[in-house]
C-alpha positions in Angstrom: 13.7 -69.2 23.0 15.1 -72.5 24.2 15.7 -71.0 27.7 11.9 -70.9 28.4 11.1 -72.9 31.5 8.4 -75.5 30.5 7.3 -75.5 34.1 6.5 -72.0 34.2 4.6 -71.9 30.9 3.1 -75.3 30.3 4.0 -77.8 27.6 1.3 -76.5 25.0 2.2 -72.7 25.8 6.1 -73.7 25.4 5.5 -75.2 22.0 3.5 -72.3 20.7 5.8 -69.8 22.1 8.7 -71.6 20.0 6.6 -71.9 17.0 5.4 -68.2 17.0 9.1 -67.3 17.8 10.0 -68.9 14.6 7.2 -67.7 12.8 7.9 -64.1 13.4 11.8 -64.9 13.0 11.2 -66.3 9.5 9.4 -63.0 8.5 12.5 -60.9 9.5 15.8 -62.7 9.3 17.9 -64.6 6.6 17.2 -68.2 6.2 20.8 -69.4 7.3 20.3 -72.9 8.7 16.7 -73.3 7.2 15.4 -74.3 3.7 16.7 -71.8 1.1 13.5 -70.0 -0.1 13.5 -69.7 -3.9 12.5 -66.4 -5.5 10.4 -66.2 -8.5 10.6 -62.9 -10.8 7.3 -62.3 -12.3 7.7 -58.6 -13.3 5.4 -55.7 -12.5 2.0 -56.7 -11.3 -1.1 -54.6 -11.2 -3.3 -55.1 -8.2 -7.1 -54.8 -8.1 -6.9 -51.4 -7.0 -4.9 -50.5 -10.1 -1.6 -49.8 -8.2 1.2 -51.7 -9.6 4.0 -53.8 -7.4 7.2 -53.1 -9.2 9.2 -56.0 -10.2 7.1 -58.4 -8.0 8.8 -61.4 -6.6 7.1 -64.6 -5.3 8.9 -66.7 -2.5 8.4 -70.5 -2.6 9.5 -74.0 -1.6 8.8 -77.3 -3.3 8.7 -80.7 -1.9 8.2 -84.1 -3.7 8.0 -84.8 -7.5 5.6 -83.4 -9.9 3.8 -86.1 -12.0 4.5 -86.2 -15.7 0.8 -85.0 -16.0 1.1 -82.5 -13.5 -2.0 -83.9 -11.4 -0.5 -84.1 -8.0 0.3 -80.5 -7.2 -0.9 -79.1 -3.9 -0.5 -75.4 -2.9 0.0 -74.3 0.6 0.1 -70.4 1.2 1.4 -68.9 4.2 -0.2 -67.8 7.3 0.0 -64.2 8.8 3.5 -63.1 9.6 5.0 -66.5 8.5 6.9 -67.6 5.4 7.4 -70.9 3.7 10.0 -72.1 6.1 7.3 -71.7 8.9 5.3 -74.5 7.2 7.8 -77.0 6.4 6.7 -79.2 9.5 3.3 -79.9 7.9 5.0 -81.6 4.8 6.5 -85.0 4.8 5.6 -88.7 4.5 3.6 -88.9 7.8 2.6 -85.1 8.0 -0.3 -83.3 6.8 0.8 -83.2 3.1 2.6 -86.3 2.1 5.6 -85.2 -0.2 6.1 -88.9 -1.2 2.8 -88.7 -2.9 2.1 -85.1 -3.8 4.0 -82.3 -5.4 3.8 -79.5 -2.5 4.3 -76.0 -3.2 4.5 -73.7 -0.1 4.0 -70.1 -1.5 5.0 -67.0 0.3 2.0 -64.3 0.6 2.7 -60.7 -0.4 4.0 -58.8 2.7 5.9 -61.7 4.4 9.5 -60.4 3.8 10.2 -63.1 1.1 7.7 -62.3 -1.5 7.6 -58.7 -2.5 7.0 -56.6 0.8 7.7 -53.1 2.3 10.7 -54.5 3.8 12.3 -55.8 0.5 11.3 -53.6 -2.2 13.9 -51.6 -3.8 11.6 -49.3 -5.6 8.7 -49.0 -3.2 10.2 -49.5 0.1 8.2 -48.9 3.6 5.2 -46.7 3.3 5.6 -46.4 -0.5 4.7 -50.0 -1.0 1.2 -50.4 -2.6 -2.0 -51.6 -0.5 -2.8 -55.3 -1.5 -5.6 -57.7 -0.8 -6.0 -61.3 -0.1 -7.3 -61.3 -3.6 -4.2 -59.9 -4.9 -2.0 -62.6 -3.2 -4.1 -65.4 -4.9 -3.9 -63.4 -8.2 0.0 -63.2 -7.9 -0.1 -67.0 -7.0 -2.1 -67.9 -9.9 0.3 -65.9 -12.3 3.2 -67.6 -10.5 1.7 -71.1 -11.1 0.7 -70.6 -14.6 3.3 -68.5 -16.1 6.4 -69.3 -14.0 5.7 -73.0 -12.8 3.7 -73.8 -15.9 1.1 -75.5 -13.9 -2.5 -74.9 -15.1 -4.4 -77.0 -12.5 -3.9 -78.0 -8.9 -4.9 -81.1 -7.1 -5.7 -79.1 -4.0 -5.2 -75.9 -2.0 -5.0 -75.6 1.6 -3.9 -73.1 4.1 -4.2 -72.1 7.7 -5.3 -68.9 9.3 -4.6 -66.3 6.5 -3.6 -69.2 4.5 -7.2 -70.5 5.0 -8.6 -67.0 3.9 -6.4 -67.4 0.7 -7.8 -70.9 0.3 -11.4 -69.6 0.3 -10.2 -66.7 -2.0 -9.0 -69.5 -4.4 -12.6 -70.9 -4.5 -14.0 -67.6 -5.4 -11.5 -66.4 -7.9 -10.5 -69.7 -9.6 -13.1 -72.2 -8.9 -12.0 -74.7 -11.6 -8.3 -74.4 -11.1 -8.3 -77.2 -8.3 -10.1 -80.4 -7.3 -10.0 -80.0 -3.5 -9.9 -77.4 -1.1 -9.1 -77.5 2.7 -9.3 -74.1 4.3 -8.2 -74.4 8.1 -9.1 -71.8 10.8 -9.8 -69.2 8.1 -12.8 -67.2 7.0 -14.7 -66.4 3.8 -16.3 -63.5 5.2 -15.3 -61.5 8.2 -17.8 -60.9 11.1 -18.1 -57.6 12.7 -16.1 -59.1 15.7 -13.1 -59.9 13.5 -13.4 -56.5 11.8 -13.2 -54.8 15.2 -10.3 -57.1 16.2 -8.3 -56.4 13.0 -9.2 -52.7 13.2 -7.4 -52.6 16.5 -4.2 -54.2 15.2 -4.2 -52.0 12.2 -4.7 -48.7 14.3 -1.9 -49.9 16.6 0.6 -50.7 13.7 -0.4 -47.6 11.6 1.4 -45.6 14.4 5.0 -47.2 13.2 7.0 -44.6 11.3 9.4 -47.4 9.8 12.1 -46.8 12.3 11.8 -47.5 16.1 8.6 -49.5 16.5 9.5 -51.8 19.2 6.7 -50.8 21.6 4.2 -51.1 18.8 5.3 -54.7 18.1 5.3 -55.8 21.6 1.8 -54.5 21.9 0.8 -56.2 18.6 1.9 -59.6 19.8 0.7 -59.3 23.2 -2.6 -58.7 21.7 -2.1 -61.7 19.4 -1.4 -63.9 22.3 -4.4 -62.6 24.1 -6.9 -63.5 21.3 -5.0 -66.4 19.9 -5.9 -68.6 22.9 -8.7 -68.8 25.4 -8.4 -67.2 28.8 -8.6 -70.7 30.2 -5.4 -71.5 28.4 -3.8 -68.5 29.5 -4.5 -69.0 33.2 -3.9 -72.8 33.1 -0.5 -72.3 31.4 0.9 -69.1 32.8 0.7 -69.1 36.6 0.2 -65.3 37.8 3.9 -65.3 39.7 5.5 -66.2 36.4 3.6 -63.6 34.2 6.7 -61.4 34.1 8.8 -64.2 32.7 6.1 -64.9 30.0 6.0 -61.3 29.1 9.8 -60.8 28.8 9.9 -63.8 26.4 6.9 -62.1 24.2 8.8 -58.9 24.2 12.3 -60.5 23.1 10.1 -62.3 20.3 8.7 -59.1 19.2 12.2 -57.8 18.4 11.9 -59.8 15.2 8.9 -58.2 14.0 9.1 -56.0 10.8 6.0 -53.9 11.6 5.4 -52.4 8.2 5.3 -56.0 6.6 2.9 -57.1 9.4 0.8 -54.0 8.8 0.6 -54.6 5.1 -0.7 -58.1 5.5 -3.2 -57.0 8.4 -4.5 -54.4 6.2 -5.2 -57.1 3.6 -6.8 -59.5 6.2 -8.9 -56.4 7.4 -10.5 -55.9 4.1 -10.9 -59.6 3.2 -14.3 -61.0 1.9 -14.7 -63.4 -1.1 -18.1 -62.0 -1.7 -21.1 -60.4 0.0 -23.1 -62.6 2.2 -26.0 -62.5 -0.3 -23.6 -64.0 -2.9 -22.3 -66.6 -0.8 -24.4 -69.5 -2.3 -23.2 -68.4 -5.8 -19.7 -68.9 -4.8 -20.7 -72.3 -3.2 -22.5 -73.3 -6.6 -19.6 -72.3 -8.7 -17.1 -74.7 -7.0 -17.6 -78.3 -8.2 -14.8 -80.0 -6.3 -14.5 -81.5 -2.9 -14.2 -79.2 0.3 -13.1 -80.1 4.0 -13.9 -77.0 6.2 -11.7 -77.0 9.4 -12.7 -74.8 12.3 -11.7 -74.3 16.0 -14.8 -73.7 17.9 -13.0 -71.5 20.7 -11.3 -69.3 18.1 -11.3 -65.7 19.2 -8.8 -64.5 16.4 -10.7 -65.6 13.2 -14.4 -66.6 14.3 -15.6 -69.7 12.6 -19.2 -68.4 11.9 -19.1 -67.7 8.1 -17.0 -71.0 7.7 -19.9 -72.9 9.1 -22.4 -71.1 6.9 -20.2 -71.7 3.8 -19.8 -75.3 4.6 -23.5 -76.0 4.9 -24.1 -74.2 1.4 -21.4 -76.4 0.0 -22.7 -79.5 1.6 -19.1 -80.0 2.7 -17.7 -81.9 5.8 -17.2 -79.4 8.7 -14.3 -80.7 11.0 -14.6 -79.1 14.5 -11.9 -78.9 16.8 -12.9 -77.8 20.4 -9.7 -76.9 22.4 -9.0 -74.0 24.7 -6.0 -73.6 22.6 -8.2 -71.5 20.3 -6.9 -70.2 17.2 -3.5 -72.1 17.8 -5.2 -75.4 17.8 -3.5 -75.8 14.4 -0.3 -76.4 16.6 -1.6 -77.9 19.9 -4.0 -80.3 17.9 -1.6 -80.7 14.9 -1.6 -84.5 14.9 -5.4 -84.6 14.8 -5.8 -82.0 12.3 -3.0 -83.3 10.1 -4.6 -86.8 10.2 -8.0 -85.4 9.0 -6.7 -83.5 6.0 -4.6 -86.5 4.9 -7.7 -88.8 4.7 -9.4 -85.9 2.8 -6.7 -85.7 0.4 -6.6 -89.4 -0.3 
């Protein structure tokens, strides 16, 4: 990935390609050279569809020190296809989550290759792995925190993209469990556009038989790049004569994908919704803490519509980023985003 010519792709695109390369790499390879992900074994876990993940495991990393009264813990769930190592750069003294002040727990979502997933389950490997939901991800995390970490209350929950969806689900499922919420580029309820988008991803990945799925991985990643940024960004950062170079790098990146893991998480995303639209006000009324809702106005991968509606119902601050980087503004505008979340958490 380091061989990509920045002059061909543009600085922003170069940075995003590198970021997404590691994002997919983390979901597939060992962590040699990176932080060693810890594994909590929580036993058999029943899902909301009554299926059971046998010998359920939760991957996680911790940073900072937990106060004696356990009042400074922040949970950061992972985004789609990433794992806890993918989010390390958002943690640190001058980063989004200050680990000199807070005890930061980055928790791996189900299906990411570190927590229980189709790729690492011994008894339910591949297509035998149970179908799970965003709500199941959060329920597993709640069990992990209360039973394994012995933490019964969080200072805050925050997450990006699918992590933002999990943050919204925390609000709905455990409204008294934290003081602050900062969902970033997530969605409480999917729009019809979102459902169409994720339906396409799912149909593509459902063709994977668990063996040679290289073409499916490539097509999936190409679609993610198409929707993850705006047309203006792509045209500006990838000259037409260098498209083949760009495409070759995308295909190399796709080699790291484990499609059945991605499929399991995309299925959860496709079925996401913290409640019906008519009950959204009830969810807002049940949460008494502070909320900062961050959206990307040009996000084509996770539309910000329902986040705007919920922010209004919560009387919460809506932090808007208007960048042609689209959904991946969490990287292009990382400093701006991190500064705003830091102020909110103070």
